[in-house]
N, C-alpha and C positions, 0 to 999 in steps of 0.2 A: 156247784160247790167245788168240784174238781178244778174247773178253770180258775176260780178265785185263788185256790191254794197254789196253782202253778204260777200265777202272776205274782203272788206274795213271795214265792221262792225265788223267782227271777230278781225281784227288787232287793231281796236280802243278799243274794249273791253279788249283785252290782254294788250294793252299799259296802259289803265287805271288801270288794276289790278297790273301790274308791278310797275307803279308809286306809287300806294297806298301802296303796300307792302314795296317798297323801302323807301317811306316817313315815314312809321311807324317804319322802322328800322333805320332811319337816326340818331335820338337821342338815339335809342335803349331803350328797356324796362329797368326797374330798375334791376340792376344786370347783364345786358347783355353788356359785354365789347366788343363784336364783332360788335355791331351795326347792326346785321342782325338777322332775324328769319328764321327758317327752314320751308320749304314747302315739303310735302311728295307726291311723284308721284309713280305710279306703274312702273314696268319695261318698259322702253321705247321700248324695242324690241317687246313687246306685243301690243303696240298701236302706230303704225307708225306715226300718225298725231301729237302726243304729243311731238315729238323730238324737233320741232322748238320752242314750248313754253318753254321747259326746257332750251334751249339755251338762250332765252330772260331773264328768271329768273336768270340764272347763270351770264349773262352779267351785270345784275343789282345788283350783289353782294348778291343775296339771296341763302342761302344753299338749295340745292335740294336733298332730301333723297329718293333714288330710292329703291323700294321694289323688292327683288329678289325671284322668285318662287323657292321653294326647291324641291329636288328630293324625290320620295317616299321612305318609309322605306325599308331596305333590307329584302326580304322575306326569309322564312325558308322552307326547304324540310320536309314535314310532312309524306308523304307516297310514296313509301315504306320506312320503317324506315332504318336508316343506317345499313349496313351489313346484310340486309335481304337476305335470301336464298330461293331456290325453288320458285322463282318469275315467274309468267306466262310470256309467250312470248309477250303477249299484255297487259302489266300492265297499271294501272291507276296511273299516277303521280299526286300528289297533293301538293300544296304549302299553306303557311299561307295566311290569308286574306290580301287584299290590305290595306295599311295604308300610309297616306300622311300628313305631318305637316301643309300643307296649306289648310285652310277650303275651301270647295267647289271643290277642285280638285277631279277628278274621275279617275277610272281605265280604261285606254284606250286600252292597249295591253299588252301582255306578250310574252316572248321568252323562249322556252324550248330547252335544248341541252342534248344529251347523247353521251358519248364517251367510247371507249374501247382501250385496248392495243393490237396491232396486232403483226405480225412477226417482229423480230428484235427490240422489245420493242418500236415500233412507235405508238404513240397515234393518233387515228383518230376518227372523228365525224361520228357516224352512224345515228344520227337523229338531225335535226335542224328545229324547227317550224318556224323560222324567226319571223316577227311581226305577232302575232295571236290575232285578235280582238274577237274571239269566246271562245277559251279555256283560260280563264283568270287565274283561280286558280286550274284547273285540266285539264288533257289531257290523252286520251287513245292512246297508241302507236299502230300504225297499224301493221297488220299481215305482216310478211316477213322482219321486221326491225331487230329484235333481233334473236340471235342463242341460241340453247340449251346449257346448262352447261357452261355459259360464264359470266364473271364479267363485270359490267358496272358502270360508274360514271355519275351523272346527276346534273344539276343545272337549275335555273330559275331566271328571273328578270322581274320587273313590270315597266310599263311606265304610267305616268299620262297624264291628258288631256292637259297639257301645253307642252308636248313633252319631259319631263325629265325622264330619266331612273334611276331606283334604281341600287344599286350594285348587282352583281350576288349573289345568295344564296351560302352558304358554300356547296361545293360539297359533296355528299354522295354516298355510294356504295351499289349495290345489285347484286345478282347472280341469273341466270335463272335456271329453272328446267332442269334436265337431260333428254335427249331423251330416251325413253324406248326401250329395246332390243326387237328383234322379238320373237314371241312365239316359245317355244321348239317344234321341229319337232318330228315326230314319224317314226320309221322304218316300212315301208309297205311291202317291198319285198326284199329278200325272207322272208317267215314267220319264226318266232322264232322257232328254232329246226328243220328246214327243212333239209332233207337228199338228197343224190344223186344230189347235185346241180352242175351245169356246172362250169368249171374252168373260163369261160368267162361270168359269170353271170351279170345281170343288178341289181344294187342296186337302190331301189326306196324309197323316203321319202314322207311324207305328204306334202300338198301344203303350200306355204309360207303364214305367217300371221304376221301382225305388228300392234301394238296398235295405232300408229299415222298414219297408212296408207302409211308408207314409202315403197319404191319399193325393190324388191329382187335383191341384187347386186351380191352376191356370196354365195357359199357353200363350206364346207370342209368335205371330206369323209375319214374315217380311218378304216383299218382292222388289226386285231392282232390275234395271236395264244394264247396269255395270257389274260384270262378274266380280264377286269378292268385295264390292263396295256398297255398303248399306247406309252410308251417311245421309243420303237423300233418297230413301226408298219411294217407289211409286205406290206402295201399300205397306202399312204397318198397323197391325191390330192392337199394338201395345199389350198390356197385361189383360188377357181375355179369360174370364172365368166361365164362359158359356161354350165357346168353340174349342174344345179340348183336344180332340184328335182329328177334326175336320172343320173346314170353314168355306163358305160360299163367297167368292169374290164379287163384290157389287158391280152392277153395270156402270160404265163410265170410268172405271179404274184403268183398264187395259186398252191398248190400241190394236188394230188389225195388223196382221203380217209383221209381228214384232217378236224378237227373241227376249225372253224374260228368264231371270234366275231367282230362286226362292229357297227359304230355309225356315225352320221352326225350332222352338225349344220348349221344354216342359218345366213346370214349377210345382213343388210339393207344398203341403199345407202346414209344415212345421214352422210356425212364426213365433213360438213362445219365447225365444231368446233374442228377438230383434231389439228389445229395449235394453238388453245387456251389451249392446254394441256389436251384435252379430251382423255383418254386412248382408244386404239383401241378395247380392249375387250368389251367395252360398245356397240359396233356396232354388236356384235355377240349374237345369242341366246344361251341358254344352250345346251349342247350336248343331243342328243336323248338318251333314255334309251337303253342300250346295248342289242343286240339280237345275236343269233348264228345260224350257218348253217354248214352242213357237205358236203364236195365236193364228187363228184362221184368217183367210183373206176377206176383204170387204165383199159383201153380197153384191152380185151383179158385176163385179170387176174380176180382174185376173189375179190369180194367186201370186205370191212373191216369187215362187219358182218359175212361173210362166214369164214374169217380167225379167227375170234373170236370163232365161233362155232367149227371150226376144233381144235383150241387150247384147248377148254373146253373138246372136245371129246378125244383128245390125252391125256390130263391130267387124265381123268377118266380111260382110258385104262391102263395107267401106274400105277395108284393107284390100280386098280383091279389086275394087274399082280403081284404087290408087295404083296398083301394079299394072292394070290394063292401060291406064292413061300414060304411064311411063313407057310402056311398050310401044304405044302409038307415037309418042313423041320421038323416040329413037328412029322410027321408020321415016 
């Protein structure tokens, strides 16, 4: 019974208000040729109970001016700056401050997006915060989202407390830092200048080391007879995923009593950005400093050093004989 009386009272008050306004507008104020006066209401979508009242005013010939809540201002990307390079893999994205033309509207949420161009020039989204009520004007991108040496584009938009989204910010671009190559290895064995080395020796390098902690994926081993020239090596393992810090040289590769020079390089396992145009050489360490060794002499034969001494001795004897013959000739 009480609820019914309240409803009747509300209707009566509205009717009186409508009649009053309509009466005031019947003759119209001076200069009012329409015979009506305007009444301003807020957006009916925001106040559900007001819609019926608006209908009554419009039915009475009263102009109803509805206020529309406007969207926030378009934000701008402030950091990283456009075309920034060597950006961290966990960058802090920052936008301009929230701004809204409607007094009293507050910053409710933001949405952050990062995209990149993948294989076949297909653009794909690598990060989307969706509606974020915490990171309103800045956000730190989590580990594992971005790749080394890769270009990205990003944008952000703001949403006000009335549910209106701003336009997306103008997209800007940044590139991440390059993954560092592994540390340069060292030739461990055989020692530099070693002699009488087996034809099936084991080459050994120092342990793998990488600044980012990437794993050891492969090594490459080369042997040559020309110091500093590996254009036509006598042995090249190519990219070897099995013999990482040591390798057995197969029989038939090396010759007896020969001086050889060798080097090695290490490769890490970070291949994720190769399809972004990252050159393969960035995955490899520098070559180790070249060292040399001399292989053993042929079994049953004389070593190279013996042959050298014999040669020196023979030359000495021949020279002495020539001197002696000249001496006899003069006599």
